[in-house]
C-alpha angles and dihedrals in degrees: 000000000000120000125208129204106212099136135009092257091063082082128054122236088253091053092049091050089050090053091050089052091047091049090055090053093046091049090053090049089056093047091050094043091240114163113231117170111167092148097057108150093017123122129204120200112210116201112194118189087159125050119250145181106180099031096048098042096042093050093045092048091042093055090047093050091048090053097256136111133240133205120207109216130184128183093252089057094050137057087245085079090056097050107277108149122254089236093056092044090050092053093048096045090049089063093054106033141050095217143000128223115193130187111187147134108256118055089208089067089060092047090051092048092050092046093060101031119093091201129068117284120205124201109229092180139314133186087258102049148354107204098163089058094051094047091054089046089056086053091053093047092049090048093051101038098030094233146034097223121125096344127152123225119195111199108193125186136026115011094232138143092298092053089050091054092046088058088054092049094046091053092048095049099031091241123166105245126184116186113197117194142126115281091252092053099051115140123251109255116236110251093202095069140049109247109232125216090249089075118078135175116208139168092220115087093190090057090047096053096045108121090354118161090195132028111199133186142166137192115300094224115044124214112283094022123110115245113232129191088225093058094045090049091050092052099046093095087056096061115131101237135151097271090054092048089049089057091062131066115309091243098040119148121231117214134182123174091215161242090107127203098211117221089017113072092358135019122236088236091064096036090056095034133107094266095055121105092165099125094043085050089055092049092052091063086075097053098043093046090051088055090051093047090050091051097047102035103037 
């Protein structure tokens, strides 16, 4: 029976931990130059309604390294762009491919695609959530701290799709999560979970980062959204800068899912500083996604 990955809760905590373990093994294979091709003969169709650097390249490279093949698809290259229904496209693609990755705006599009596809569908990002990013971030945190037990994440900035997925992850792993943002930028709360007391939303970034093991941020204006001076002005007090990092634990990690607008949501000083694991975080998308591909497409 096919399994989709549309949101973090499509997997159990045990399954996520298994994927983190598998990602560690696959990363070591790459370091050692060990060939591992469990997806030989498999093809992944990748539908991109939103541009991408990390998602596209990491999935393409991941499929190649696992022995499979990927197809990069955009609306102007498909009949989807000329009005063919998602349902019809899903049925057709299911007869050609072994899996579909889609990066788009509306989460309902992904749900519709998965409903009618007979092959696994993977969420590469929507305006609602970004589960593949958060799962790879959990991998990075576990790699750096050695565990995921009793850690505090401080998410500072716009309460966007990444913040939404962090709330899912915090509930699943019983993490302490403090989301700091202006009142008008608060994240949507996932309806599919019960929000535990360990998750708080505050307007004070200093409160959020106190005792934080990880300080996390994202762009203030997501792709497809119009940048406004009012929003940028509202978010200025939520910049990840050195004074804010100094208010956290001495050994805190700084993470950003990229692309970064330097000197806006994060300063170059912090992005390039000793606390930053941003580029290792970006690399780990490859290894975690390979583990997911192996699980869903094998």
